[in-house]
C-alpha positions in Angstrom: 230.2 206.4 63.0 227.2 205.4 60.9 223.5 205.4 61.2 223.6 202.1 63.1 225.5 203.7 66.0 223.2 206.6 66.7 221.2 206.5 70.0 217.8 205.0 70.2 216.1 208.4 70.6 214.0 209.9 67.9 215.9 212.7 66.2 213.5 215.6 66.3 215.1 218.5 68.1 217.5 221.1 66.5 220.1 220.0 69.1 220.0 216.4 67.8 220.4 217.7 64.2 223.3 219.9 65.2 225.1 216.8 66.6 224.4 214.9 63.4 225.8 217.7 61.3 229.2 217.0 62.8 229.2 213.5 61.2 230.6 213.2 57.6 228.2 210.4 56.8 225.2 212.6 57.8 226.6 215.5 55.8 226.8 213.1 52.8 223.2 212.0 53.3 222.1 215.7 53.6 223.9 216.5 50.4 222.0 213.7 48.6 218.6 215.0 50.0 219.4 218.5 48.9 220.6 217.6 45.5 217.6 215.5 44.7 215.2 218.1 46.1 216.6 220.7 43.8 216.6 218.2 40.9 213.1 216.9 41.4 211.3 219.9 42.9 213.0 223.0 41.5 210.0 225.3 41.8 209.1 224.3 45.3 212.8 224.5 46.3 213.1 228.0 45.0 210.0 229.1 47.0 211.4 227.6 50.1 214.8 229.2 49.6 213.0 232.6 49.2 211.0 231.9 52.4 214.2 230.8 54.2 212.9 227.5 55.3 214.6 225.1 52.9 217.7 224.3 55.0 215.7 223.3 58.0 213.3 221.2 55.9 216.2 219.4 54.3 218.0 218.8 57.6 214.8 217.4 59.1 214.3 215.0 56.1 217.9 213.9 56.3 217.6 213.3 60.1 214.4 211.3 59.6 216.1 209.2 57.0 219.1 208.7 59.3 216.9 207.5 62.1 215.1 205.1 59.8 218.4 203.7 58.6 219.6 203.4 62.2 216.5 201.5 63.3 216.6 199.2 60.3 220.3 198.4 60.8 219.7 197.7 64.6 217.0 195.3 63.6 219.5 193.4 61.4 218.2 194.6 58.0 220.9 194.7 55.3 221.9 198.2 54.3 220.7 197.7 50.7 217.2 196.9 52.0 217.3 199.7 54.6 218.0 202.2 51.8 214.7 201.4 50.2 212.9 202.6 53.3 214.3 206.1 52.9 213.8 206.4 49.1 210.9 208.9 49.4 212.9 211.1 51.7 216.1 211.1 49.6 214.4 211.1 46.2 211.2 213.2 46.4 208.5 212.9 43.8 208.9 215.0 40.7 206.8 218.2 40.8 205.1 217.2 37.5 204.1 213.8 39.0 201.7 215.3 41.5 
């Protein structure tokens, strides 16, 4: 099951994210979001870990990226082009670039 087979609903509730967490493809996307967040924003990531809010932030970003991919694929966009739409969610700006 990939992003193009998810329902048409917007993924915003924790229940929706819990369902996505069961999908290996979503877990892969979440791992990419997490890895790049720690790589590109280490200070902010450390603060969010300390506050206990990093996991939910990363899950919400991954769910948002998943939904964007799903909508793009349903509209017929090639996956390569659809991936460009989620670049900011998967590869956040470097802390030093702000």
